[in-house]
C-alpha positions, 0 to 999 in steps of 0.5 A: 522822859517828861515827869512821872513816878515809876508806874507798872512794869511795862513802862517802868522808867529807868535812870539813864547812866548809873555808877556803882561804887563810883571811883574817880576813874570810873566816872570820868571813864563813863563821861569820856565813853558815853559823852552825854549831854543835857537839854533844858528844852527851850523851844517854843513848844509847838510841834507839827502833830499829824492827825493819825492815831499812833495806837492803830497798827500799820498795814503791810507796806505802810509807815506811820509817824505821829504824837503819842496821845494814849497809853495804847500807843506806847512801846512796852518792855523791860526798859520802856520809857515812852510816854504820852507826848513822845513821838512814835514812828513805825511800820508793820515790822518795827516801832521806835519812840523819839522823846519830845524836847522836854527834860527826861529822866536820868543824868542825860536829860536831853530830848529828841533821843531814841528811847524805845525800840521793839518789834511789832508784836501780836496782840497780847504779847508784852513788849520787849524794848531794851533801848535805854537811849541814843544820842548823836555825839560831837567829839567828847561830851558834846551831844545834840541839845534838842530845842524842837521835835516834830513830825516832818512826814507822817508817812503812809502806804508805800511812803517813808515817815520822818521825825525831826529833832533840831537844836545845837551842840550842848554840854551835859548839865550833870558833867558841866556842873561837876566840871565847874566845881570838882577840883581838877575836873575843871581843867579837863573841861578847859583842855577839851574845850567843852565848857563853851558852845561849839556853835554847831547847828544840828538837825537829826532826822529819823527816817523809816521806810516801808517794810524795813526793820532799820531806822535811818538816823541822818544828822546834819551838822553845820558850823554856825560860828565864825571859826574853823571847827574843831578848834585846835587842842594840844593832845600830848598834855591832854593825854598826860592829864587823863592819866591822873584819872585812870589806873591799871591797864587804862593808865598803861594804855594812855601812857603808850598813847602819849609816847605814840602821839608825841608831837601831834598838835591837835585833837581831831573831832569825831562824830557818832552816837552814844548808845545805851542798851539795858543790861538787865535783859540783854547782852552785847555783841560785836561782829568779828568779836561775838558776845565776849564782854572782855573783848568788847570792852575796850578802854584803849579805844579812847586813843582811836577816838582822840586821833580819829583814825588810829583804828585797831581790829579790837575796836572796829566792827561792822555792827554792834548791838545787843540780844535779849537774854531769852532771845526776845529781841535783837538790835544792830547799829551800823553805817551804810555802805559797809563802812566800819564803826570805831567803838570807843568802849563796849559795855563799860569800863568794868564790863557791867555797863551796856554803853557804847560810844560809837564813832563813825567819821572825823569831820572838819567844818569851815564857817557856814559849812555843813556835813551829813552823816548817816547811821542805822539802828535795826530791830529783829528777832535775832542777829541774822535779821538785823545783819540782813539789813546791814548786808543789803545796805552795804551791797555785799555779795551774799547768799543764804544759809538755812537748816534745821536744829534737832535734839540728836541725830534725827531727833525732835526739832529744837526751838530757840537754839542759837545758830552761830556763824564764824568765818574761816578765821574764827571771827563772829559773823551772825546768829540766827534763832531756830523757830518752833519747827527748829528751822533757822535761816541767815544771810551771809557774805559769800564764802566759807563759814563754820556754824555751831548751834547752842542752847540757853546761854545764861544758865539761869531760869526764873519761875514766874507765877502762874498766869504772868505773861512773859516772852522766852525763846530759849532752847533750855538745857541743850548742849552745843552741836559739833561745828560744821563747815559750809560754803555759802555761794553768792546769790544762792543758798546752802543747807546745814542741819545741826544736832544739839545734845539732847536735854533732860526735862525736870520738874520738882517741888521744894517743901518744908518739913510740914509739907508747905511749899517754899520759895527757894533756889535750886542749884545744879553743880557738876558732880565732876567739874568739866575741864575747860582750857583757855582757848575753849573758855574764849570760844564759849564766851564768844558764843554766849555759852555761860554758866551761872557759877564756876562748876555750876550748870544751872540755877533756878528760882521759884516763888511757890516751891514748884519748878519746871526746866530742862538741863544738859545731860550729866551727873549733878549735885542738886541743892535746894536752899532758902537763905540762912534760916534753912538747912539745904537738901542736896541730892546727887542725880544723873540725867539722861537726854530725852528723859523726864524726871520728878524731883522733890526737896525738903528743907528743914528750918534750922533757925527760929527768928526770935530772941532769948526772952521770946518777946521779939521776933525777927524779920529780914531786910536787904536795904540796898538792892538794885534792878533795872532802873539802875543802868547797870542793874543786871536784873529785871524788876520782876526777877529782883522780886522773885530772887529776893523771895527765894532767898528768904527775905521778908523785905527789901528797899529798891535802892536804884541809882538816882531815880526813886523807884516803887515796886508796888505795881510789880508786886501787884502784877506778880501777885506777890504783894502779900508775901514780900515788902518792897520799900520805895527808895533811891541810892543818891550816888554822888561821884568823885573825880580823883586828885589832879595837880595836888587838888583834893578829890570831891566825893560825898558818898552814896546815900540811901533814904527809905522808905520814901514817897516818889514825886509825881511829875518830877524828873527822876521821881524826885531824886536830887540833882546832887551834881550841883554845887549846893547839894552838899550832904546836909542838903541831901539829907534834909531834902530826903527827909522833907521832900521825899518823906524818908523815914530813915537815911542810910550811909552806903558802903561808907568805909573805904572809898565811901562817905566817912573816909572821903569826909575824913571821919575819925572814929577815935574822936567822932569828928570829921575834918571835912566841913561838908560832913553831916551827921544827919543819918540813921544807919550805916552799912557794915556788910556790903556784899560778899568778901573777906573781912570787907566789913572791918573798916565799917566796924571800926567807924560804927564802933566809933559812933557808938563810943561817943553816943551816936546811936547809929544802926548798922545794917547788912546789905547785898548791894546786889545788881544781879541775880547771881555773884552778888546775890540778894540777901548776903548780907541782910539785917534781922530786925526785932519787932513785935509779933503783931507787925511781923507779917507783910501787910502790917510791916509798913514804914512806920513799923520799920523805922520804930524797930530800927531805932530801937536798935534790936538788930542782927547784921548777918552774912550767915549766922544768927545771934541772940543776946541779952544781959541780966542784972542781979535781980533777974531783969533781962534786957535784949539787943538795943536795950539798957541794963541799969546795974553796976555789973551784969551777966551777958548771955548769947547764942550763935546759931547757924545751919549745918552747911555753914563752916566752923565759927569763932566769936568775939564779945566786945566792950566799947569796940574792944575784944573782951572775950573770944572763942579761946575763953569759951570754957572759962565762960561755961559755953556749951559748944555745938558740933558742926551739925549742931545749929546752936554753935555756942550757948554762953550764959552769964558771962560777967561784965563789970566795967568801970564806966557806962559801957556797951556790949555786942557779939560778933560771929566770924569764920574760924581763923584759918578756915576762911578759904574753905569756909564759904557759904557754897552752894547757897552764896558761893564765895561768901564767908560767914559773919554776923554782928549784933547791935549794942546792949547798954550798961548804965552803972548808976541808973542815971542815964547811959553816958558814952565812954568817949574812947577810941575803938580798936581798929579792926583792919589787919593793916592798922588803918581805918581807910585806904 
């Protein structure tokens, strides 16, 4: 979109293509699948603007197209990007927005693309756009570079409307800049003939007809050059080159392709579309496959792209699209005439991107020759509604299947149930959602079908604050019906009623020991795990029947301690929790269908967040947490706020990939601005491209400046275009501090596959061999999400900084992109602050920066640690402070709620273990039992170094218990770990002097980096 910082939730702008923990093969894979392009919009700026008000509703049978001139005309939703100056084309059923020719947000800054699409909704109902972007593709990495967008026909009663985008083929500025500078990538660009114009003249017309729900996308491609298009490219050597960018199954697939295609002389060129759905509010499907992401994701489909015809059942479909998680809206992309679509990749190389590269035809053009290809993007309330448009266009013989969904035989009608249709071979055919009367209807090709109804597919339920407007059409808690066989006659109808398993209705409250309501998470685990074989697991995935965790039916989050939901009948262990500081309350309960239950949970505070002296209190922050503005941020922005609060966080940073986001308006809309702090931030997500022909990889790492100030009227609200060669780390850090006014700069996951390893930082000498290394940062991540010992590289690097006098702060973060699996708050950083700023209104960026720079921090993946040192005169100094004495007594306490497993401790001196659990009796430690919150209380452990030194404490899962010592059910799969910042000992009182020695390497394999 053109300029502008993040605004209210319904128009929150999002980065177009975001990559998490980017590795070389991932980003190249994204280039090859997305085939994105940049546009600098060098048209004359004049467009034909019809004199219609696009905020005015279309009447039945009327189509309207025009320039958006007011906010009232915008299409809203969790991925909405439309703005004044864009073009809207709509009728009484559906609305689409075409971006103007100016640069847009994201990496793909071309104009003329579909950026929003939704149903036309009743007055007052919020929009539900879930389209990130669409753009025509010409071969690989050539997109429509739009010079001008205009309304050709404003439509009217009984007449179609047309918006037209004209230009040429173009290269992504993002990719082209990297191709010129990133080692072997340049040779890839040369091999693919991507670095120069293909001399194509391109016109795309967006056509909407009266009362139709499918937008016709008609693209005319003309060869404006003097050579035959495409130019010949030798394919075998190209595939061999591509192998250097991939590993695992992708590399194997490419090796097979090389063998299969040996002797092929030229690379054929296909045309199609890059289509991106938002992954935080929708899930993908393909006809023939269903909703199983593993089946939709198809890296080997690259072979079909390259050969333009080597199609296989796994990457060919009649229609692909996405459906809202809560049945808010459905999309379908298809060709006319029943022609199949060849899908290069579904929702990303790892299953966590909603990117489709869909190819529809292979074309060749002589000079001056032109060809037209046509596709459709339909919007509906369910798959059945968009599939009806496809079937009609294909001229298929079809009939209608309808019926009613009820709770049990003869029970009440069930709204929001999904009725799936599978053909006689088990291939996925369609899905209808039952209405408020339980009725469903779908058009199907004539023949034999099997139908089954399912309830909610996510198993995740967010309790939004009272009064917050939200759309959800889910049959919460209902179990799947039995399959029914039915024959649908051509031109006729068939009826099939279905009975889903009844649900139990639940409502409840979560309070603390004093009766105060608590934001919390409630997990419903099966008392007896159901047996699901491989075949049944695949069937469930196809039908979008998912569970939030293994052995878990449902997870609920609440901001005010109250919840109301429904659940499938059965026996459950129900657990209420709130992060690390509270005990859990678990109850074994049995729920029967059609019954209502009132539940009450009490959470006892286990840990008081204060230091040993009582001078400081601690607040918690997760300073690396993604949501919708990151392209694979798999959570709505509202959900991000609610889950952070339910996990007991005091503050978080909105670190979305390469777009500055500010959650201020979201907090206002939710009424939560007095209860949690959201610091504006951006994750500057620079990417690497592997080693090719012996040339080194290029990678700067991921950086997180926060808090920052979004820049108005600037693409991506001021996030730097790091892909340009002049943007080395020093420039990025300077820009973050000066232009974005960052208080702090954080190195994200800087160990393996991160900044320190790529820039060859040596913790034994505090030097980096790479000249592009810059030390202008304040923080580095130690814990980054869940894992076993995945913090050991970072610990070694951090201890190297401290040993050479670099007072860099360590932090714990979740790097969460979802509500679950990488939950917000594991890890987190406890920051010691003065009591006067330990409240949401007072805790601003200045207070945060001052506290961080004092160094009074506890990095936590579970336990909490208090520590201090005392000199012979009784002077007490805490974490981050300096004791002026030749020796000192080091005291510490390790605290953890009873649901965490047994812990070990380490006392480190200059990054080397000085004492450990084996020394507990020697140190006079009081050792608590598993139910005792204070696991270790060690007072006065003597430290008597020969040189100025620093000390800190680690708490780890007890050796040998890691497999069972997980943080279930609060953070399933995580194991406990925590580490404090340093306490300094200045022997002579003349100022602390770093010891300048190498720390121990913490990894078991004796390495710092892979």
